[in-house]
N, C-alpha and C positions, 0 to 999 in steps of 0.2 A: 504493500500500500504506500510505498515511497513513491513520490512523483518523479517522473523523468520528462524531458522535453519530447514532444511529438514531432512529426514531420509534415503535418497536413497544412493546408492553406485555406484561407477564406473565413469569414465570420458573418454572423447574422446582425445586420443593422449596426455596424461599427459607426460611432459618431463621426460626422463629417469633418469635425475639427481636427481629427487625428491625421495630420500630415507632418512631414519633416520640417515644414516651414512654420510650425506653431511658434508664435512669438510671445506666449504667455510669460509674465514676469517670473513666475515660479518654474521649477523644473517641469517640463511637459511630460505627459504620459508617453509620448512617442520617444523622447530622449531617454526616459527611464528604460523603456523596452529595448532600445538600441544598445544599451550598456550591459546587456545580459550575455555578452560573449564569454565563452568558457573554453578552457583547455583540458585535455585528458590524454591518457595512454602515451606518455612520453617514452621514447626509446632512443638509445644512443649507441652508435657503432663507429667504426673507423671511417664510415662514409658520411657521417654527419649526425645531426640532432633532428629528430622527427617527433611530431605530436599531432593530435587531433584538435581541430578548432571548430567549435560550434558558432556559426554566424547567424544571429537573430534576423538579419535582413533577408536571408534566404531560407531560414528555418531548417538548415541542414548542417552536417559535419563533414569536413574535408581534411585531408592530410596536409600538414604544413611542414616545410623543411627550412632549416637554416643553412644557407650555402657558405662557401669558404670566405666570401666577402662580408659575411655578417648580415646579409639580407634575408628576410623571411619571404617565402613564396609558397602558394599552394601547388602541390605536385600535379593534381588533376582535378580541376573543379567540377568536372562532370561525374566524378566518382564519389558518391555519397557513402559514408562509412557508418555502420551501426551494427552492433551485435544485439540479438534478441534473446539470447540464452537466459532462462529464468525470468524473462520479461524485462530485466534491467540491464542485461548485457555486461560489458566490461571486457577488457583484453582484446579489443578489435584491431590492434596494430602491434607489430613487433618488427624489429630489424634483423635481417640475416646478414651474411658477410658481404653480399653484393646486391641485395634486394630488400624490399619491404614485403611483408605479408599483411594483408588486411581483410576484414570482413565487410563486404559491401551491404548496402541497404537491402539487396535481394538475397542476402545470407549466403553469398558465394565467397569462398576463400580465393583471394586474388593475389597474384605475385606481381610486384612492380619492379622491373629491372631498372636499377639506378644508372646504368650506363646508357641504355637505349631509350629509357623512359616509356617502354612498352609494357602493357599489362597483359596478364595471362590468367584466365580462370582455371583454378586447380580443382575445385570441388564445390558442390552445392548446386544442384539443378532441380531440386524438389523442395519439399516443405521443411527440411531439416534446418536447424540453426547452429551457428558456430560461435565460439568465443574463447577467452582465456588463451590466446595464441602465445606460443613460445617457440623461438627458432632453434632448430637442432642443426647447427652449422656444420658439425662433423659429418652429417649424413645428407646435407642439402635437402632438408625437409622442415616442416613446421608441425608442432604438436598443437592439439586443440581439444576443447570439450565440444562434443557433438550432442545436440538435443534432438531426438526424434519423437514421434508420437508414442513410441514404446518406452522411452526413457532416455538416459544419457550414457555416453561412453567416452573413454579417453582414446583419441585416435591420432594417427600421424599421416600427413599428406606430403608426398615427395614432389619435386619440381616437374615431374611428368604427369601429375594428377592422380597418381596411384594412392588410394586410401587404405591404410592398414589399421585394423582394430588392435589397440594395445590392452585395454581392460574394460570390462563391463560387469554388471551385477549389482552395483550400488545405485541408489536412487539418484544421487547428485554427485558431480565431480567438480573440483576447483583447484586452482593454484598449482598446476604442474610446473616442475622446475628440474633442470638438469645440473649435474655437477660439471665443473669446468672441462673435464676430460670426456664428458658424454657417456660415462660408464654407469652412472647411477641416476635414478629418477625418484622423485618424491611427489606426492600430491595429497589432497584432502578430499574426503568424501563425507556425506551425511545421509541419513535415512529419514523418511517420513515417519512420524509427523513433525520431526524437529526442523528448526531453522538452523543455519550454520553458526549462528551466534549463541545457540543453546547447547548443542552437543554435536561434535564432529570427530572424525578419525583421521589419523595420519597413516599414509601408506608409503612404503619404500620398496624398491625393486632394482634389479640389475638390468643393464642393456648390453647385448653383445655387439659385435662390430657392425652387423646388419641392422641393428636397432630393434631386435626382437626382445621383448620384455620377459624376464624370468625371475623366479624366487620372490614373487610379490607377497608382502606381509603387511597386515593391518595392525596398528598400534593405537590403543586407547590411552588417554591421559590417566594418571593414577586415580583420580576421581572425576566425576562428571565435569566436563569442561569443553570449551570451544577452542579448537586449534586452527590457526590460520597462518598463511604466508611462509611456507617452508623455504629456506635459503641455504645453499651449500657454501661453505667456506673451506675450500679444498675438499677433503673427505668428510669434514665435520658438517653435520646437519643441524641447523637452528630453526626453531619455530617460535611463534607467539602463541601462548596458551594462557587461558584464564582459570585453569583448575585451582590455582592458588589465590584466586580472588580478583586478579587483574590480568589483562593481556600483557604478559611480560615475556622476555626472551628466555628460552630454554634450549640447551644443547641436548639433542637426542642421541643416545648411544644404544645400539642393539648388542647386548653382551650375553652370549650363550643362549640366544633365543628369548632373552628377557629385555624389555625396553627400560632404559634408565633415563630419567629426566633430570638434567643438571641445570639448576637455575643460574642464569647469568646475573651480573651486577646491574641492578636496575631498581629504581624506587617503586614504591607501591602506587603506580599510576598505569592507566591504560596506555599501551604503545601502539594502538591501532583503533580504527573505528569499526563499526559493525559491517561485516562483509556482504553488503547488498549486491555488489558487482564483482565479477571475476577480475583478476589482474591487478589487485591492489598491491602496493609496495610501500610499506611504512618503515621498513628497516632493510639494510643491506650491509655487506661487509666492505671494508675499505682496504685497499692494497697494503700489505704489510701487517695485517692482523687487527686493524681497527674496525670499529662498528659505527654506523650512522643509524640513528633511530629517532622516530617522532614520539614525543610524550604529550599526552593530553592532561593539562593542568588548569584547573579553574575554568574549564570549558573551552580553552584555546589550545591549539597545537604548537609545540615547541620542537625545534630541530637541535639534536645533540650529537656530538661526535666524541667517541672515546678512542684516542690514539693508543697504540700498544706502548706499554710502559708508563703511560701518563697516570698520575695519581687521581685526577678527577676528569670527568668529561667536560667538554666545552660547548656552550650554546652558540649556535650560528644563526645568522639572518634574523635577528631579533625584531625587525620591523614587520614580520609576517606572523599571521595567526592560524595558519593551517598549511599542511604540506602533503603532497601526493607524489607518487611515481618516483621514488628515490632511485637514483642511478649513479654509478661511478664509472668514469672512463679516464684512463691515464691517471693524472694526479688531481683530477677535478671531480666535484660533485655536481650533479644535475638534478633538478626537481621542478615540479609545478607548485607554486606557492600563491597564497591569497592573503591580502592584508585588508585592514579596515578603510584604507584611503585610496587604493588603486584597483585596477582590474587585474584579472588573472595574469600571472607572470611565469615565464620560463627562466629559471635561475641557473647560473654557473657560479659555483662557490669554490674559492681556493682555500683549502683547510689550513694551510700553514699560516696564512695572514688573516683569514676570515673575510677577505674581500668578496663582495657579492656583485656579480655582473648580471644585469637584466638582459637576457638574449632576445626576448620577445614579450610584448604586452607590458604590464606594470605601469601603464601611463595613468595619470589622473583621468577620471571619467569625463570631467567637464572643465573647460579652461576658465570659466567665469563664476563657478560656484564652488564653495567649500563643502566638504563632506562632514556630516554630523558623526561624531565618534561614539562608539559603544561604551557604555558604563556598566561594569559588572555589578550585579546585586545578588545578595544571598539572603534567603529566609531561613532562620535557624530551625532545627528540629525542635519538637516539643513532646509533651506526653502523648499527644494524639498521633503524631507522625514522626517516625524514627529517623527520617532522612531530611537534611536541609535541601532546599530547592533553590536553584540559581538561574540566572539568565542575563540578558544584555538589554539595557535600557538606552533608548535614543530620544533625546529631548527635542522639542519642537525647535525649528530653525530660528524663529523670532519670538522669544519669550514674551508673554503678556502679563497683565496684572493678575489674572486668575489662572489656576491650574488648567492645563490643556486637556482636551479629550485624548483618550488613550486607546490604541489598537493593540490588543494582546494577540500574538501569533503563536499558534500551536503547530509545531513542526510535524512533518509526515512520518511515516514509518509504521507504527509509532517508535520502533527501535531505530531511531536516527538521532540527530542532535542539531542544535543551533550553535554556530561559531561566530566569533567576533570578527567577521570579514565583510567586505563591501557587498551590499545588497541594494541595487538601484531602486527597488520597490519600497524599501524602508525609507530611503532618502526622499522619495516622492512624497510620502506622508509627512515627513518632518518639514519639508519645504512648504507644506500647506497648513502648518499650524498644529499638526497632530504629534503627540508623543507615541512611540512604538516600543513594545517590549517583546522579545523573543524568549520563550521560557523552556528550560530543559527540565521538564516534569519527570516524575518517576517512570522508569522504563527507557529513558534516554541512554545512549551509549556515550562512553568517555568518562564515566564516573565509577567504574568497577562493576564486577559481575552482580553483586548483591543489589545495587541500584537498578541495573538493567532488568533483573529478574523480579523486582518488586512489583511489576505490572502484571505478572502472571495471574490470571483469573480476575483482575481488577480493572481491566480496560473500561473506560466510561465511568470510573469511580475515582481511582487514585489520580489519574491525569486531570480530571475535572477539579478535584480538591486542590491540586497544585496550581491550576490556573486561577482559581478563586483566591488562593493564598497570595499569588502574585498581584492580583488586582487590589486586594486589601493592603498589602505591603506598600505598593507604590503610591496609592492614593493616600494612605495613612501618613506617608512621609512628605505629603504635599507635592508630589511629582506629577500627579494627574488628578483630574476631577472625579470624584466618587460617583457622580451621576452620569458621567459620559465615558464609560468603559465599554468598548466593543471587543468582540472575540472573533478571530478569523483563522481558518485552517484549510489546507489542501489534503485531499485523500483521507487518511486516517486523522489528520488534524482537523478536517471538516467534521468528522464524527465527534471528536472531542468538543468542538465548538457547539454542535447541535445538542449534545448531552449536557453541556454546561447551561445552555438556555432552557433546557427541560428541567433541570434539577435546581436551578437558582434564578432568582430575580435580580441578580447582581449586575447583569449586563444590559446595556441600552440597545443592543442589537448585535447581529452576528452575520458572518458570511461563510458559506460552504462552497469551496471550489472543488468540484467533482468529489465531494465527501461521501463517506459510507453512511447509508441511511438504513440498510437492512442487512445486518451481519449474516443472518441465516441464508439469505439468498446469495450473498457474496460467497459464503462457504461452499454453496452448491455449484457456483459458476466460475470461481476464480481459477487462475492458472495453477499448474501443478506445484510450482515452487512454494506458494503460500497456502496450499490446500490444507495443511495442518496448523497453520499459524493462528487462526481464529479460535481453535480449541485451546490453545495455550493462553490466548488473551482473555477468553471468557469461560473456559472449562467446556467439557463436552455438553452439547445440547441435550443429550439423553439424561445426563446426570444433573444438569442445572437448568431445567427448562424455564423456571421462574426468572433466573438471572438473565437468560437470553431475552425473555420477553421484556423485562424491565429496562434492559440496556439496548433496546432497538428503537432508534428515533422514530421510525415509521409508526410504531405502536403507540407512541406517546406524543404525537404531533399536536394534540389539543393542549398540551401543557406549555407550548411555546407561545408566550404572550408578547415577547419583544419582536421587533421587525427583523426579518431575515431575508437575505439575498443569496441566490444560487447561481452557479456557473457550471455548465456541463458540456462535454464534448460528445458529439454523436457517434464517434468511433471508439469510445472508451471500452476497452476489453477487461479492465480491472474492476472499476465501479461502473457497471453497465448503465446506460442512459435511463433505462426504465426505473432504476432506483430513485433517481432524482425526480423524475416525472411523478412517481407515486407519492413521494414525500411532499411535493408542492401541492398535489391534489388533496392530500390528507390535511394539510394546514388550511387550505381553502375551505374544505368541508367543515372544519372546526371554527370557521369564521374569521380566519386570518387573511392577510393580503400579501403573500410572499412575492418577491420578484424572481424571475427566472430568465437567464440569458443563455442562449443555446448556440453552440458552435458545431455545426454539422460535420465539418471535415477534421475536427481535432480529436485527439485520443486522450490518454490519461496524462495530462500535462500539455499545456498549450505552447507550441513552438513558433507560430507565426507572429511576427512583430506587431502587425496590426491588431491581432487578437489580444496579445498581451497588453497593448496600450488601451484597447477597448475595455478590458477588465478593470484596469486602473481608473479610467474615467468614470465608469459606472459605480465602482466602489466609492470613489471620491464624492460623487453626487449623493450616494446613499448615506455615507457617514456625515457629510455636511448637513444634510436635511435633518437627520435624527439627532445631531448635536444641537441644532437650533431648537428642535422640539424639546430636548432635555432642558434647555435654558428656560423654556416657557412652561415646563412641567406638563407637557402634553402627554397623552396616553401613547404607549408604545405600539403603534399600529403603522404598517407600511401603507 
């Protein structure tokens, strides 16, 4: 239920004012939508630095290369890149010795020759999906996770297009990795009904000269835990596992048929985020025996390097608040980083000096406007709630005499997180006199296993409590108007917003962007990856029928008295469109007046710039109208 960008175009009744020439004194919705450019799947080889760039103006993702002269250019703008494995993809690009391997929008594995710039389709002519690509340069082939209607497998595809099955039998596969000599392989698997951040298994195997896999062994953590991101350092195999409470580095050793887990030197912090996508890299070894790792501390990501022989690790690139795709090549570090002030950046870092070179991106989003900075807040635990709750607060751009209206944002997932990084939509609200708070409620990742698992069976309850706590905390400290607090969310965050309006009169209104309204129907229709997720979030429907009924917004639509606005894509395959239509009808039948905005060509997450801008315009109109009504103490009716 995490949201991703879609690839569709077109919108229903987009406001005519949404043009790139909008001259409004505040940040326009169009300019905010145009600043959603994102980078991913960084890969480095002797032939250069390569990554994926999502361009909001075209609603698609292309391969970008950094040439020898330091200029960035798209390799083939006609080739849209996207993995659909598990619905969320990941690992759609990797670099071979003289080529790139990528997964096209059509789910074909494509080889791009870097000398001739010609592309060749290697695999994928049917309904199968591919992702998690890893180059096997010793054998001139690429490894991949293949998803078919029958399940998933680990496969290899050579440069002639011959596909070889390496392993099957597990429900899900992820994170294949090769040793530097190509003789060892490791990967992760997990079984239904688990999600990969609940319980997963490490696999190791040998590869002969022809690449045939043998002696495959499965290794579980000493106690229940989530294992991710295996990495070889010579013959040593390292993973990130949370069986000790946090995603921390462990060196895994197979000794006489017994798996031994040796904990590395690391603080009690998560060193990875929840693995929604394949191909994540939050740690990697550094030449000479050092290690590069991300730590999540107080909701933000930090990059740390431990050099061999050094007494203490050193923090790098302090100006950034999240890091992805860690790579090393030669004596340099490469990664994708995000900060609170700038757009996504590709960084080159010199570890000896700490010098940071921005290879691409990293520019201020707007030349004439400053960016509102995130302020971290924390609500202490108490007798009723054992965990503190934290988030990031963004004040209104031009403070007034009275506390501003507040937009509380519930992130998606719900096992995801909000980070202190640039979000143009947050800036859009702040420019228009609203304060914004992104809340990491119980169940969010980045705060240890116990915090993440605290949402089990309590979805629609614990997350709602934490959103209310945030509203009371911020308004109680004079940072927001108590009477003008709105709640907004996408996908599972939309569910949290609706349940908050059902269970509380605390909110002046709410917005659901392709939000879950009928969990039981979602359970029956959702994709295979999340088919057991709802039972973890709410418990089995057979065992807890009353809980499912009480925590289904569709069943309790009459309890919503505050105004509510809905946004829905007609091609959404996660939260099917009928869910939103049914919820809107139920609120109308109870006497309410909900707003519904429909985007027929969009999926689960809107990609087209005009559609994203349209959503912001309609939301602004909605929040402004009901903020004024709150001033007049009007009834909460749309």
